[in-house]
C-alpha positions, -999 to +999 in steps of 0.1 A: +503-062+640+489-074+675+461-098+683+430-106+712+417-139+721+378-137+714+351-132+737+322-151+722+288-131+725+257-136+714+251-126+681+217-125+660+218-120+622+189-115+604+191-135+566+230-140+550+223-177+550+240-181+525+274-160+539+268-180+565+269-217+550+304-208+530+318-192+569+304-228+584+327-248+554+353-233+563+352-237+600+338-275+595+372-280+575+391-268+596+402-304+616+412-316+591+430-286+566+433-247+566+416-221+543+413-188+530+383-166+532+374-127+527+345-113+536+336-082+514+304-057+518+303-020+520+302-003+552+271-010+574+265-047+556+275-067+584+310-074+580+321-079+617+288-093+623+297-122+605+332-128+622+320-122+655+295-149+647+320-174+632+344-166+661+314-179+684+307-207+662+343-223+662+343-250+692+371-271+677+402-249+689+415-211+698+400-180+680+430-154+673+417-118+662+449-099+641+446-064+639+470-035+635+493-018+657+483+011+677+501+034+654+492+019+622+527-002+618+532-042+617+549-053+652+549-086+642+578-099+614+562-127+588+585-154+606+570-144+637+530-143+631+537-182+612+554-191+643+528-182+664+500-199+638+520-233+635+521-240+672+491-233+678+480-253+646+501-283+663+477-290+689+444-277+675+426-261+651+431-225+647+410-195+634+425-164+628+399-131+622+414-102+607+384-074+607+386-043+583+420-054+567+416-028+545+424-004+570+458-016+576+488-003+562+507-016+534+537-032+553+512-051+577+488-061+546+519-073+525+532-094+560+498-111+562+497-115+525+530-131+526+520-155+560+489-163+537+506-179+506+533-194+532+508-214+552+499-252+540+466-273+541+480-296+568+491-265+592+450-260+595+451-226+604+416-206+588+421-173+580+384-155+577+392-116+567+366-088+560+371-056+538+351-030+527+339-028+490+336+011+488+372+006+472+392-017+451+403-047+468+441-046+483+463-065+459+471-087+487+441-098+495+430-100+457+431-137+451+413-150+477+381-165+474+348-139+483+320-141+504+296-106+486+274-091+511+244-076+494+219-054+509+194-075+530+159-086+514+130-065+522+117-093+545+152-099+567+153-061+569+117-057+579+127-083+607+158-067+616+142-032+622+109-048+648+136-066+663+155-035+667+124-017+678+104-039+688+080-038+667+065-005+679+068+016+642+038+028+626+029+010+595+038+046+575+072+048+596+084+013+588+077+019+554+099+051+548+128+033+574+128+003+549+130+026+523+157+051+532+180+020+540+178+004+510+185-026+527+217-015+550+214-030+586+234-002+603+217+024+585+184+010+589+193+009+632+210+043+631+175+058+613+154+041+642+177+049+669+175+085+656+138+089+662+119+097+690+094+073+704+068+098+693+083+101+660+084+063+653+049+057+666+039+082+638+023+111+662+046+134+649+064+142+617+101+126+612+128+145+607+139+157+567+162+144+553+155+108+572+192+095+562+211+133+566+249+136+567+254+128+607+240+093+604+254+086+572+285+096+577+285+073+611+274+042+592+300+049+564+332+053+586+329+090+578+331+112+543+360+096+520+390+123+523+416+124+494+440+152+493+435+166+460+412+189+456+402+176+419+391+141+434+370+157+457+350+177+437+351+143+410+338+125+437+312+149+446+300+155+412+294+116+401+275+117+435+256+148+422+251+140+388+235+101+402+206+122+418+189+117+382+201+084+374+183+067+406+224+062+422+234+042+390+260+048+372+266+083+348+283+096+314+316+100+324+316+136+297+288+144+318+313+144+350+342+163+331+321+186+311+305+202+348+339+197+364+357+216+335+330+243+344+332+241+381+369+247+378+383+263+350+414+255+334+442+272+350+468+293+334+507+284+325+523+272+355+536+242+375+509+217+378+510+187+404+516+150+390+489+128+388+488+094+407+496+067+381+461+048+378+431+044+356+421+078+343+389+090+346+396+114+314+404+099+282+395+132+263+419+163+255+422+188+286+452+200+307+455+166+325+443+134+328+433+127+368+436+097+382+403+080+393+397+079+430+394+041+442+358+048+459+349+050+414+348+025+387+354+035+356+340+012+326+343+022+293+322+058+291+304+053+327+312+059+358+298+047+394+305+045+430+319+012+446+292+016+475+261+033+473+261+040+508+296+061+502+278+080+474+249+096+497+276+105+523+296+122+497+267+145+485+252+145+519+279+160+537+294+183+515+290+217+521+254+231+510+278+260+488+301+231+470+268+212+461+249+237+447+274+246+429+283+214+412+245+210+409+246+243+389+276+230+364+253+199+359+223+219+349+245+241+328+264+207+309+229+194+304+207+225+296+231+233+267+228+196+252+189+196+253+183+173+281+154+195+301+141+176+324+176+166+342+190+196+337+159+217+355+164+189+382+200+203+387+189+237+383+164+233+413+190+215+433+213+244+427+187+266+450+174+266+484+139+258+495+106+281+484+111+318+497+098+349+484+123+364+462+120+384+430+109+379+397+137+356+381+136+323+361+157+307+388+134+319+416+119+285+434+086+289+422+094+294+389+115+265+386+086+247+401+066+254+378+088+249+347+098+213+367+064+205+371+051+215+333+081+192+322+071+165+339+037+160+327+050+167+288+047+137+275+066+146+247+097+146+267+114+110+271+120+102+301+112+066+329+086+070+356+110+075+378+126+104+367+094+117+364+089+110+401+121+126+413+112+160+398+076+163+406+082+158+441+111+184+438+087+207+424+071+198+454+098+203+474+098+242+466+062+252+459+046+273+487+010+272+478-001+241+504-023+230+469-007+229+444+020+213+468-001+186+473-009+182+438+028+179+427+034+151+457+004+127+443+014+131+407+051+122+426+039+093+442+016+082+409+049+081+388+066+064+414+037+042+413+041+035+380+081+030+381+072-003+404+082+017+433+054+014+462+083+019+485+087+054+473+050+062+467+033+062+503+060+086+518+047+107+488+015+102+495+022+110+532+033+141+522+001+147+496-020+149+525-035+187+533-068+194+542-070+227+521-060+209+490-095+207+467-115+178+462-102+168+430-065+169+443-073+147+477-095+122+454-069+117+431-039+113+461-068+081+475-066+071+440-032+064+438-032+053+478-059+025+472-046+014+441-006+009+458-023-007+484-039-032+459-007-043+448+008-043+476-014-037+512-043-049+525-070-054+495-095-040+523-076-004+525-075-003+492-112-009+484-122+019+510-092+043+495-108+038+461-142+043+473-133+077+487-117+090+456-147+074+438-164+099+462-141+126+459-138+129+420-172+126+411-183+161+408-150+176+388-136+143+373-168+123+367-146+093+341-120+090+366-146+088+391-157+057+376-121+044+373-117+048+405-151+027+417-143-002+388-109-002+409-125-003+441-142-032+426-112-053+418-102-048+451-135-064+464-131-095+437-097-100+452-108-102+490-136-121+476-167-101+491-194-102+464-220-075+484-191-051+484-180-059+447-222-059+432-223-025+456-192-010+442-204-016+404-242-001+411-250+026+385-237+059+389-247+089+374-235+095+341-205+112+334-202+145+315-173+152+288-140+169+308-117+187+298-082+174+289-054+169+312-026+192+314+002+181+293-015+162+268-004+155+231-033+179+220-070+186+230-089+163+206-061+138+214-071+141+249-107+144+244-110+111+221-084+090+243-105+104+279-138+092+262-124+056+250-114+052+282-143+067+297-166+037+273-138+009+287-150+014+320-183+017+316-187-012+297-168-029+317-184-018+348-223-030+338-210-064+322-192-072+352-222-065+378-245-084+352-222-113+354-218-115+391-259-113+391-260-147+367-273-122+338-246-138+306-278-121+286-268-088+296-231-089+304-219-109+268-226-079+252-205-047+269-182-071+282-173-080+245-175-043+235-145-042+262-127-076+241-131-058+208-118-025+221-086-047+227-080-050+192-072-018+182-056-001+218-026+007+224-026+018+259-019-014+287-047-001+309-070-005+289-055-037+271-055-054+308-092-045+311-099-061+279-080-092+286-097-092+322-131-089+300-122-121+278-114-140+313-146-134+326-167-142+291-143-178+291-127-162+256-093-176+267-074-168+233-086-131+234-075-133+267-045-143+257-039-117+230-051-091+250-026-101+279+001-103+257-007-069+239-007-054+276+029-065+282+043-055+250+026-024+255+039-020+289+073-027+283+075-002+253+063+024+279+089+017+308+059+010+331+071-014+355+044-019+377+023-030+347+043-059+333+033-080+363-004-077+364+000-084+325+023-117+334-009-122+354-037-119+331-017-140+309-007-166+332-043-171+335-053-173+302-029-203+301-042-216+325-076-218+319-062-232+282-046-263+299-017-245+288+003-257+320+039-252+310+029-216+293+014-208+324+041-216+345+069-194+322+049-164+320+043-165+363+078-173+369+089-138+353+060-123+366+068-131+400+100-120+398+090-086+380+064-086+409+089-089+439+110-066+420+087-038+418+077-043+454+040-062+442+034-088+468-001-089+462+006-098+426+035-118+438+008-143+460-011-143+426+020-152+402+027-180+431-007-194+432-005-198+391+030-215+398+020-239+426-016-252+398+010-255+373+033-277+394+004-295+412+003-319+378+046-323+377+059-345+400+076-317+421+057-318+455+084-295+475+078-265+445+038-268+453+042-269+491+067-238+485+044-219+464+015-223+482+028-215+512+042-182+503+008-170+484-010-181+514+013-160+537+005-130+519-029-138+512-038-139+546-023-110+559-037-086+530-071-103+525-064-118+493-090-145+488-087-155+453-048-165+453-057-179+487-084-203+468-062-210+439-031-217+463-053-245+485-069-254+451-034-269+441-022-281+472-055-304+471-047-310+434-012-322+441-027-348+470-052-364+444-025-367+412-002-385+441-027-407+450-041-391+484-075-386+478-082-384+515-066-351+519-074-337+487-114-339+497-104-327+530-086-299+518-112-289+487-143-299+510-137-266+529-136-250+495-167-257+475-187-270+505-215-243+518-206-228+544-189-197+562-151-208+550-161-217+515-136-204+489-138-174+470-170-166+449-156-165+412-129-195+417-144-226+440-167-238+410-132-245+395-123-268+420-153-292+420-144-315+395-112-323+412-133-325+447-162-347+432-133-370+421-113-371+451-149-374+474-158-403+454-128-423+457-125-413+494-166-428+493-179-391+506-207-394+473-233-375+491-209-340+494-200-346+460-236-352+445-240-317+469-220-292+446-230-308+418-261-285+411-244-255+416-220-270+393-242-275+363-256-238+369-218-226+364-216-246+334-245-240+319-234-201+323-207-207+292-180-187+311-158-218+317-152-239+283-143-268+301-174-268+324-196-291+303-171-321+298-162-316+338-195-318+347-202-350+327-171-368+337-187-360+373-217-376+368-199-407+352-182-409+387-214-409+403-234-425+379-243-468+380-225-487+358-252-495+331-251-450+330-214-441+333-202-454+297-224-432+278-213-400+300-177-405+304-182-411+261-202-378+265-170-361+284-150-371+258-171-352+231-175-323+249-134-320+257-132-320+219-151-291+212-136-272+242-100-286+232-073-286+260-052-315+268-051-321+306-084-324+314-091-345+282-064-369+294-081-365+327-117-380+316-096-406+295-080-417+325-108-422+348-125-437+314-095-457+314-095-469+348-134-473+347-134-500+320-101-517+335-119-527+365-150-538+346-129-563+326-132-542+293-090-543+289-086-538+251-110-506+259-096-498+285-060-496+271-070-475+246-083-447+268-050-451+290-029-446+261-048-418+251-043-405+286-008-410+284+000-391+255-017-360+265-001-360+300+030-360+283+021-335+259+014-310+285+038-323+315+016-338+334+045-359+350+026-369+383-002-380+363+013-394+336+027-422+364-006-432+374-018-442+333+014-459+335+006-477+363-031-488+350-013-496+316+014-516+334-015-533+354-033-544+325+002-559+312+004-536+285+039-516+289+039-480+278+046-472+241+082-471+238+095-476+270+099-517+267+084-544+289+120-559+304+136-545+343+166-528+319+143-508+301+122-499+329+151-489+349+158-465+322+128-443+335+144-433+361+169-400+368+206-405+375+199-396+412+166-419+411+191-450+401+214-444+428+186-446+456+171-476+438+203-496+436+213-486+479+174-494+489+177-530+466+208-538+483+191-536+518+197-499+529+173-476+550+162-444+542+186-430+563+216-450+553+209-441+519+207-404+527+239-405+544+261-423+516+245-397+491+248-364+517+206-355+512+182-355+534+157-387+546+129-371+530+146-358+493+153-398+493+117-405+505+102-382+479+127-398+448+117-432+464+084-426+456+088-419+424+107-449+418+078-468+430+057-449+405+078-455+375+086-489+383+056-498+387+064-520+422+051-517+456+076-528+482+112-527+487+112-565+479+099-559+441+121-532+436+152-553+448+139-581+422+136-556+398+172-542+402+186-578+403+167-584+373+181-552+354+218-556+368+214-595+360+204-586+319+231-559+320+257-582+330+247-609+304+244-583+275+284-570+287+294-605+284+280-609+247+295-578+237+328-584+248+329-616+231+318-599+203+347-578+212+369-605+217+357-621+182+361-588+163+398-583+175+403-620+162+393-615+131+410-585+128+442-604+139+441-631+116+432-610+087 
């Protein structure tokens, strides 16, 4: 064991904030006591970088690096190591870094483990070890607290790539590098360095495979070596079987059946005794071999501990052995009736496209069979597997047009599987100017839908328009569907003129032949006709709606909604939900969204799940059911991020911001607004941006900041080039009018009411008529406002929705209180408080409580005394209130409670609102009264308890 002092050099780390926080806690504690920490992660994730960062950050004392001796032996005894560390820590704390401790031999690990156990916390020695998680952790380190390194998040990986390439990588190249690296920073950098400047900028094709054996072995530290031929074959077979499982665990029985075909059972003779350990073959056989340390056996499933090592094992095997393994797997799977996976492994046992005699196993024949089975809906298979099959069929296809068609089908399946990062390179491979227009049109359609969900929507609009023109001659129904998707892109961008132009009437479509692989000609014709009718009605109705012709929009959109009652395909159900939202039928939108969600989940279409949740969330929001909208949007955000749909994620963040804006969570609103706007600005999402900005303004208004709210909303609703999304800005008008009146901007408020009156008469928003009456009441003279408020409440009773009715009741109650009509005001404010509490609108409920207290009426069930009012506070708020009541500043409270001053300020505002106080002096008086009442109550209880004890003793 050797040691050397650390030369501190600058270390730049992307992501890893959680891991650095854990390391920082160890370093900060060393001046007082020692500690141990193990950093574990697969090769390339940055274990060494983190240790260097820790060494550079530690300033309290010396840093010592430990490593094995030159020949792998332990050249320092336990006693010598302890003496050295204790002597060093006597003067100052010591940080000991031991990188790649898994590479040490057993004696060195044992010595280090004993030294760790014999060091006490008083020794002020911090031991920081790193081990690779591609194999089992050595027993000597198994009980240490562990910091795990996971693959980088997409944003952190993208930032690292931009640093490594100075940001010159072409967007398509960047996407492929990020997808190929799978979040492994060392692999990402190695891949970027492998490319020439021309390849990096997209001027030349990228090498195939992008991550070849040399690059993978470099990052993984070489391919795993094992003296046992059986273990090497076992590793390769698990790695090969994982090719159809997306790298996850594989069936142990399949692996060992393939191994028996690969290595037939030996005849009589001496056999090597297996090394004791967990067994990978619990069933019958000549013997049970141990599981290599790179694998994990869980029940009847086998998996690699490290995805990188799995890829390395497969890539570094000899082509002959790799093909033999795939051939063995194909034979087992085909015997078991697994057609698609069997054919895939059969294809991997072959070479590339090449002329060969007529044979069932020649590449062209296998490619045709593979594409046919992938297209067969009767074959159960996830979209991810179908994408892999189509892509492999394309690789084995020599004809350019057919190859482009199969790459396009692979991209479409990858998109349905929620992997736009995999769809893009497949679409790039599908480019072939010689391909028929229908094939190129299909590719543009898939490309446009990919960008619509995860890219600039302006680019999506153009791709979808091109798709519609290319498909018009051979597939007019598909062309109409592509044009409707182009209108969706223009809608998302807020481009009304482009949306109307795209929805312009086109030539009538003719009946088409069913697609290959459908369930049958009759069923296919019926489904195609049904889909075409839905697309046509939606297109006609949407255009009429945007032109202001509700009389012409209602019938076709109503037909789309009605078809959603009997349709079972998620795409049609999503159209039904969208049409219902356009008509303002929120109940039908909720039904359509819920059915679309169920259908998408049943089909395993990960890409459609977040879209169904988006329609559900919007419907709940329009109905005023904010908690339900939040629930759907939270799940939608998780699935959108997991499936790489940043645009859909931005819409879910906007819904979450709107839901949080009525609650007491300003930090949550700000976080979702910032994230939504970040994507919306980069990808041109006008609708999501408008909703997010409305949410920020509504949060300001709810927290008593009308000037800020009016400034924000004025940019959205007042005429001008910066006005919000054409179909959304009117929804924010009632908020703007309320804020503008409070900010004394009456003329601005009146200016937008004409447009809003037209919107209310339009009938697409069930709340608009009541909101319009409320807005007029806010601007009306006193002799007219009373009747307008009553009219607004009557309209709310017709439309439903707790939140909007409670807002009207609150404004009416405030108006009544200021005109000295306390009894009427008390009734309206109590109704408002009940409505806000029922829909979880905490920040607005606080306003209602404040108004009730101003009337001298305590909210029902809360009591009127100081102790009861303190009972409204959370434990954290109560602690802060007591510190402030004792005279502490916000900074002093923050230091005492270990929180930020911003957190103290936030909670203190809530305390003031909940208690109805306006100054720290009033707060101190309220807390003092409550504490005094508590002491009096406690003394009385003690007297009663003493009386009971005395009575008991007498008896």
